[in-house]
Structure formats: C-alpha cells, structure tokens
N, C-alpha and C positions, 0 to 999 in steps of 0.2 A: 317401888319401881324407880329406876333411875331416870334422869332427864332425857338421855338418849332414847330410851325405850318409849317414854311418854311422847317425845317428838315424832318418833317413827310411827306410833299409833295414829297420831293426828294426820300425818302425811298419807298413811294407808287409807284412812277414812275419806280422803279427797280423791282417791283413785277411782277409775271406773269399776263397776261391779265385777267384771271378769277378772280384772287385776286383783281385786280384793279376794276373790275366791282362790286365785293362784297363791296369794300370800297365806291364806288359811291352810291350804294343802301343804305348803312348805313348812309352816310352823308345826302342823300335826306330824309330819315326817321327822322333824327334829325332835319333837317330844317323844316319839316312839323310839328313836335311837337312844335317847337318854334315860328312858324309864323302862325299856324292855317290854312295853305294852303295845300290842298291835290291835287296832280297832278295825273290824271288818266294815266295809261299806255295804250298802244294800245289795249290790250286784254280787259281791263275794259271798255274802250270807245266803243269798238265794241259790247260788251255785253249790255251796256246801250242803244245804238242805236237800237239794235235788239229788246230789250224789248219795246222801244217806238213804233217801227213798229208793234209789236204784239198788243199793246194797240190800235193803230189806226185801226187795222183789227178786233178789238173786241175780241181778243183772251185773255180774262181775266176770272178769276174764279169768280163765283157769291158768294153771302154771304154764302149760304149753303155749297158750296164746300170749301170755306176758313175756315168756322167753323169746318167742318169735319176734315180738314187737321190739324188745331191747336189742336183739341181734340185727334187726333191720335198721334201727336208729344208729347203731354203732357203725353201720356202713359196710 
C-alpha cells in the first residue's frame, strides 16, 4: 500500500460515521467498475427473491399486458 493510501485511510478513520459509510459505498462502487462484480445489498436481494416467488406463483404479466405497458411508457 502506498503512503498516499495509508494517509487517506487514517484521515477517513477520523471522519464521522456517516462520512465513513459514504467512503465505503464509493470504494465499493469503484471496485465493482474495475472487477465487473456487482454485490447486491440486502434490499436488492430481498426484491429479487420476492420477484422469483411471484414468478413461481404465476404472478407475471402476459404478452398483451407487457405490450400495453411499453406502449404507454413510450408515450
């Protein structure tokens, strides 16, 4: 680790908790751009699991419903 990064870590450690959390989110975003790995947060994971359950229950839009939605969104 280079000296600039070491110094930055020390400075971040002195920041308030909210600022530290912001730094963490930023670093994770940078990591994802460089590694191609996206890590879901708890809310995203819950949304996906709920969507899968809806699909299992057959709660999906048919072709006509989907076409109507896209037509409406196109304006």
